[in-house]
N, C-alpha and C positions, 0 to 999 in steps of 0.2 A: 312558608320554609322548607318546601319540599324545592321551589322554586329558587330560591337561594342556593342552594346546597347543589341544584343539575348548573347555576350557571356557575360556581366555585367549580365544580367537575370539569367542564367545558373550559373555563379559564385554564386551568392547571393539565388539561391535556392537549390545551394549543400550545403551551409553552413547550411542556414534552417534545411535541413535536415539531417545533422551532426549532428546538437544539439538536433534535435528530439529524434535521435536513443540514444544518452547520455544522455538524460533524460529518455528515459526508462529504460535503463540498469542501473540507479542509484536507479529505483526503485525496490523496491524488489518483486517478486512474493507472491501472496497470497495463502497462503495455507489455506486448508478446513480443520478443526480440527473434529474427530471424538475420540470415546471412545478408540481406538485404537493406536491412536497417541502418541509416546513416545516424550515428550517433554524436552530439556536440558537447561532450563532458568537459565542464571547466572545472567540477570538484566533485568527488565521491562522498556522499553523506552518510550512507550505510551500505554494507554487504549482509548477505545472510551468514549464518554458519551454515557451513557442509557437514554432514553427519558423517559419522567413522563407519562408510559403506563405501565395497568398491562395486559400485555400479551408477549409472548417472541418474539425477536427483534432478528437482526443480531448484532454481536459487530466484535471488531476488536483487536488483540493486538500486538504490536512490541515490540521486543525484541532481545537481544543480547547471545545467546549460550556461552558455556564453553570455543570454541573455538575464540572468537570475529566475530562468523559471526551473520548477521540481519537476522532476520527471522519475518515476518506478516503471523498471520494466522485470518482465520475468525468464530466463533464460536457463539453458538445463547443462549444467554442470557434475564433472566425475567428482565421484565423493573421494572422500579425507580416506576410505579405509583399505587403497591396495599398496602392496609392496611391492617394491623393485628388485624382487629376487627371486 
C-alpha cells in the first residue's frame, strides 16, 4: 500500500512539474528596452497602466512583430500624476 501511495505521489508531482514548465514556456521573456533597441511592432497587444504619480516608473508593453512573434519589453515612463501648471 505504501508503494502504491508513493507511486501516486510521484505521478502527481511530475504532472505538476510538467504544467509549471508549460506555463513558464508560454510566458514571453521580458526584454529591457534602451534607445538602441530596434523595435519591429506590427500590433500592440497590451500596455501596462501608469500610476498617478509624478515620477519615472517601470512600464511594460506586449506586442506582435511582423513575423507574428510576441515580445514583451520593459521600459521607463513618466507617471500620469504630473500637472502642467
